[in-house]
C-alpha positions in Angstrom: -7.2 -14.0 13.0 -3.8 -14.8 12.2 -2.3 -13.0 9.1 1.1 -14.3 7.6 2.8 -15.7 4.6 1.8 -19.1 3.6 4.1 -22.0 3.6 4.8 -24.0 0.4 2.6 -26.6 1.8 -0.5 -24.4 1.9 -0.2 -23.3 -1.7 -2.8 -25.5 -2.8 -5.1 -24.3 -0.1 -4.6 -20.8 -1.4 -5.3 -22.0 -5.3 -8.6 -23.7 -4.2 -9.8 -20.3 -2.8 -8.6 -18.5 -5.8 -10.5 -21.2 -8.0 -13.7 -20.7 -5.8 -13.4 -16.9 -5.7 -12.7 -16.3 -9.4 -14.6 -19.3 -10.7 -11.7 -21.3 -12.7 -11.1 -24.9 -12.7 -8.9 -26.3 -10.3 -6.7 -29.1 -11.4 -5.2 -31.1 -8.5 -2.4 -32.6 -10.6 -1.3 -29.2 -12.0 -2.3 -26.6 -9.4 0.2 -27.4 -6.7 2.3 -24.1 -6.3 2.4 -20.4 -6.7 5.5 -18.4 -7.9 5.3 -15.6 -5.6 4.8 -15.0 -1.7 1.2 -15.0 -0.8 0.0 -13.3 2.6 -2.9 -15.3 4.0 -5.3 -14.8 6.7 -6.3 -17.9 8.8 -9.5 -18.4 10.8 -9.0 -21.3 13.5 -6.1 -22.5 11.6 -7.8 -22.5 8.3 -6.7 -20.3 5.2 -9.7 -18.3 4.1 -8.0 -15.5 2.1 -4.9 -14.7 0.5 -3.0 -12.1 -1.7 -0.1 -12.7 -4.0 2.8 -10.1 -3.7 5.2 -9.1 -6.5 8.2 -6.7 -5.7 9.4 -4.3 -8.3 11.9 -1.4 -8.4 10.0 1.6 -10.0 10.7 5.0 -11.6 9.5 8.0 -9.4 10.7 11.2 -10.7 14.0 9.8 -11.7 14.6 7.8 -8.6 14.1 4.2 -8.0 11.7 3.2 -5.0 10.7 -0.2 -3.9 7.1 -1.2 -4.7 4.7 -4.0 -4.5 2.2 -5.2 -7.1 -0.9 -7.0 -5.1 -2.6 -9.8 -7.3 -5.2 -12.5 -6.9 -6.8 -10.8 -4.1 -9.3 -13.5 -3.0 -11.3 -14.8 -0.3 -13.5 -18.3 0.4 -16.8 -17.0 -0.8 -18.6 -18.3 2.7 -16.0 -16.0 4.6 -16.5 -12.7 2.8 -17.4 -10.0 5.2 -15.4 -11.4 8.1 -12.7 -8.7 7.5 -10.1 -11.2 6.2 -9.1 -9.1 3.2 -8.8 -5.9 5.4 -6.5 -7.9 7.7 -4.2 -8.9 5.0 -4.1 -5.3 3.7 -3.3 -4.1 7.1 -0.5 -6.5 7.7 1.0 -5.4 4.4 0.9 -1.8 5.4 2.7 -2.7 8.6 5.3 -4.7 7.0 5.9 -2.2 4.3 7.9 0.2 6.2 10.5 -2.4 7.7 10.8 -3.8 4.0 11.3 -0.4 2.6 8.2 -0.6 0.5 7.2 3.0 -0.7 4.0 2.3 -2.7 1.7 -0.6 -3.9 -0.5 -1.3 -6.8 -3.1 -3.5 -8.0 -5.7 -3.7 -10.7 -9.1 -3.0 -9.0 -12.4 -4.7 -10.0 -14.0 -1.9 -8.0 -12.6 1.7 -7.5 -14.8 2.1 -4.3 -14.0 -1.2 -2.8 -10.2 -0.7 -2.8 -10.4 3.0 -1.8 -11.4 1.7 1.7 -8.0 0.2 1.8 -6.3 3.4 0.6 -6.1 2.8 -2.9 -7.0 5.3 -5.8 -7.2 4.8 -9.6 -4.3 6.5 -10.9 -4.9 6.8 -14.5 -6.9 5.4 -17.6 -5.0 4.0 -20.6 -6.3 4.1 -23.8 -5.8 2.0 -27.2 -5.3 3.6 -30.4 -6.6 1.9 -33.6 -5.2 3.4 -36.9 -5.9 2.4 -40.3 -2.3 1.7 -42.0 -3.3 3.9 -44.6 -3.1 6.7 -42.1 0.6 6.0 -41.6 1.5 6.0 -45.1 3.6 9.3 -44.6 6.0 7.2 -42.5 8.8 5.6 -44.5 9.1 1.8 -44.4 12.0 0.8 -42.2 13.8 -2.6 -41.5 16.4 -1.6 -38.9 15.2 -4.3 -36.7 16.1 -7.7 -35.0 13.8 -10.3 -33.9 14.4 -11.1 -30.3 14.9 -14.7 -29.7 16.4 -14.8 -26.1 19.8 -14.5 -27.0 19.7 -10.6 -26.6 18.1 -10.9 -23.1 20.5 -8.6 -21.3 20.6 -5.9 -23.9 16.8 -6.0 -24.1 16.6 -5.7 -20.3 19.0 -2.8 -20.6 17.1 -1.2 -23.3 13.8 -1.5 -21.1 15.5 -0.2 -18.2 16.5 2.9 -19.8 13.1 3.5 -21.1 11.9 3.2 -17.6 13.2 6.7 -16.7 11.2 8.4 -19.5 7.9 7.7 -17.9 7.0 7.8 -14.1 6.1 4.6 -12.3 7.5 2.2 -15.1 9.3 -1.0 -13.4 12.6 -2.5 -13.9 12.8 -5.7 -15.9 15.9 -8.1 -14.8 15.0 -11.4 -16.1 13.3 -13.6 -19.2 9.9 -13.8 -17.7 8.8 -10.7 -19.1 9.8 -11.3 -22.9 8.6 -14.0 -25.1 11.8 -15.8 -26.6 9.8 -18.4 -28.8 8.1 -16.0 -31.1 7.2 -18.5 -33.9 5.9 -21.0 -31.3 3.6 -18.5 -29.7 2.9 -16.1 -32.6 4.1 -13.4 -30.1 6.9 -11.3 -31.6 9.4 -8.8 -30.1 11.7 -6.6 -32.3 14.4 -4.4 -31.2 15.1 -1.3 -33.3 18.6 -0.3 -33.9 20.2 3.1 -34.7 22.6 3.7 -37.5 25.5 2.7 -35.4 23.7 -0.6 -34.3 22.8 0.3 -30.9 19.4 -0.8 -29.5 17.2 2.3 -29.0 13.7 0.9 -28.8 11.5 -2.1 -29.0 8.1 -3.3 -29.8 6.2 -6.5 -28.9 3.0 -7.7 -30.9 0.5 -10.2 -31.9 -1.4 -10.5 -35.3 -5.1 -11.1 -35.7 -5.7 -11.5 -39.4 -7.3 -9.9 -41.1 -8.2 -7.3 -38.7 -5.1 -5.8 -36.9 -1.6 -6.0 -35.7 -1.8 -5.6 -32.0 1.0 -3.8 -30.2 1.1 -4.9 -26.5 4.4 -2.9 -25.7 6.1 -0.1 -27.6 9.0 1.7 -25.7 11.5 4.0 -27.4 14.4 6.2 -26.6 14.3 8.7 -29.5 11.9 10.2 -31.9 13.8 8.3 -34.8 13.5 4.9 -33.1 9.5 5.6 -32.9 9.2 6.4 -36.5 11.6 3.5 -37.3 9.3 0.8 -35.4 6.2 2.3 -37.0 7.9 2.0 -40.4 8.6 -1.5 -39.8 5.4 -2.5 -38.7 3.9 -1.0 -41.9 5.4 -4.1 -43.6 2.3 -5.9 -42.3 -0.2 -3.5 -43.9 -1.0 -6.1 -46.8 -1.9 -8.6 -44.2 -4.0 -6.7 -41.8 -6.0 -3.6 -42.1 -5.1 -1.6 -39.0 -2.6 -1.0 -36.3 -3.7 -1.3 -32.6 -1.3 0.0 -30.1 -2.4 -0.8 -26.5 -1.8 0.9 -23.1 -1.3 4.3 -24.1 -1.4 7.2 -21.8 -2.4 10.9 -22.3 0.3 12.6 -24.2 1.6 9.4 -25.6 4.1 10.0 -28.6 2.3 7.5 -30.7 -0.9 9.4 -30.7 0.5 12.2 -32.6 1.9 10.1 -35.6 -1.2 9.8 -37.6 -1.5 12.6 -40.2 -5.4 11.7 -40.7 -8.1 11.3 -38.0 -10.8 9.5 -40.0 -11.4 6.1 -38.9 -9.0 6.3 -35.9 -10.5 4.7 -32.9 -10.1 5.2 -29.1 -10.8 2.7 -26.4 -10.3 3.7 -23.0 -9.5 1.1 -20.4 -8.9 1.4 -16.5 -5.3 1.5 -15.3 -3.9 0.5 -12.0 -4.8 1.6 -8.4 -2.1 2.7 -6.1 -1.6 3.3 -2.5 1.3 4.9 -0.7 2.9 3.0 2.1 5.6 5.5 3.1 4.5 9.1 2.5 7.7 10.8 3.8 10.0 8.7 1.5 7.7 9.5 -1.5 7.9 13.0 -0.7 11.6 13.0 -0.4 12.0 11.3 -3.8 9.8 13.6 -5.6 11.5 16.2 -8.0 10.7 19.7 -7.0 10.7 23.1 -8.9 14.0 25.2 -8.8 12.4 28.0 -7.2 11.8 28.2 -3.4 8.5 26.7 -2.0 6.7 25.2 1.0 3.8 23.3 1.9 2.1 21.1 4.5 -0.1 18.0 4.3 -2.6 16.5 7.1 -2.5 12.9 6.1 -5.4 11.1 7.3 -4.0 7.7 7.0 -4.4 4.9 9.2 -0.7 3.7 8.8 1.3 4.7 11.6 4.1 5.9 9.3 1.9 8.0 7.4 -0.2 9.8 10.3 0.5 13.4 11.0 1.4 16.7 9.3 4.4 16.4 6.7 5.9 19.7 6.3 7.9 20.0 2.9 10.5 22.9 2.2 11.8 22.9 -1.5 14.4 24.4 -3.7 16.7 23.6 -6.5 14.7 20.4 -7.1 15.2 18.9 -3.7 13.3 19.1 -0.5 13.4 18.5 3.4 10.6 16.8 4.7 9.4 16.4 8.5 6.7 15.1 10.5 4.7 16.5 13.4 1.8 15.1 15.3 -0.7 18.2 15.0 -1.1 21.9 14.1 -2.2 23.6 10.9 -1.8 22.5 7.5 -2.4 23.7 3.9 -4.1 20.8 2.6 -5.5 17.5 4.0 -5.6 14.2 2.1 -7.2 10.6 2.7 -4.8 7.7 1.6 -6.5 7.4 -1.6 -6.5 11.4 -2.3 -2.8 11.2 -1.5 -2.2 8.5 -4.0 -3.8 10.2 -6.8 -2.2 13.7 -6.5 1.2 12.4 -5.8 1.6 9.5 -8.1 -0.9 9.8 -11.1 0.8 12.7 -12.7 -2.5 14.5 -13.5 -1.1 17.7 -12.9 -4.1 19.0 -10.7 -4.6 22.9 -9.5 -6.5 23.8 -6.5 -9.4 24.5 -8.5 -9.7 20.9 -10.0 -8.3 19.1 -6.8 -11.2 20.5 -5.1 -13.8 18.4 -6.8 -11.5 15.2 -5.8 -12.9 12.9 -3.0 -10.6 13.0 0.2 -9.0 16.5 -0.5 -9.7 19.7 1.6 -7.7 22.7 0.9 -7.5 24.4 4.2 -5.3 27.5 3.0 -3.1 28.6 0.1 -1.7 25.3 -1.3 -0.1 26.7 -4.5 3.4 25.4 -3.7 2.0 22.1 -3.3 0.5 21.8 -6.7 3.6 23.4 -8.1 5.4 20.2 -6.9 3.2 17.9 -8.5 2.8 19.0 -12.3 1.6 16.9 -15.0 4.1 14.1 -15.7 4.1 11.0 -18.3 3.0 8.2 -16.1 2.9 4.7 -17.4 2.5 1.7 -14.9 1.9 -1.4 -16.7 1.4 -5.0 -15.7 4.7 -6.8 -15.0 3.4 -9.6 -12.9 3.0 -12.5 -15.2 5.6 -14.6 -17.1 5.2 -15.0 -20.8 
């Protein structure tokens, strides 16, 4: 089986496979190209499976690492079970090292299916629905400006500052992530400004009358900007009944704003799954405790760059990482277990981690768990253009 990036003239073949796989209507006049690179698997010269690849720079503990988002994972139905998707994932893992890719993300339809490829579901987001009457204690505020595209550089700069507040957020550097035609699309982005006129937060939302104002994105740099944005959204309370804020994580600041719990609703949704492609580099970019510590991980990974035992010795926030072929280790991790413990920010202990698939604690691993405490973690889908 041949695995490689598809050529431009093969884009139509990939889109046909996607249509057959996901059951969407293929239009031969419009569906002629794909925006991002596609890694394809070929059988006797025929494309039978493909995966779209999006590259991002992502915040990990205050450091930017190179990551991939895998999307549109599909195979021709009659070729399923032939190993085509696995061959693609194997090739992506092999090329990740030479391309300095540290981790990959995807939106899983099945947790168990993608665990076979080393992916673990990171965390679950939730949407919060709050009646506007529960926000009456927050003063009205109009220190905002509608985004129309002219403030693109300012909005990108603002977003990229917010990136460093939450682990796994990705940088944005172009207009495709923001709607610059709010009236035409009924999709609004407002920038909040502080008392000096400096941008310190933004919100993107749509409205579903008469039910709710639906916030897709809410990112702020200060408590004042959070209160200011909610105060601005209160201007819509005569038009709709409630405010829904999507894709929130555990400990999200917005969840603490309502002063009443009656009629507040929470809806859980699956987040992204992740895989570590370069374990050594991820360990080197982690933020460690100030006090001295050391631990060793036996990595049960099929990727050549992730095989073996990784020894970590840390102090003053930094660590040295080395690898050896064999010997004793404090903890052993499958690829999916490593992704969950090192990326999800759940803050496990030896007691809670013992219940996770793929984790085996072989001896005292307290220094390992100290190095990966609970962290605000917020990976969101940045693949698609507005």
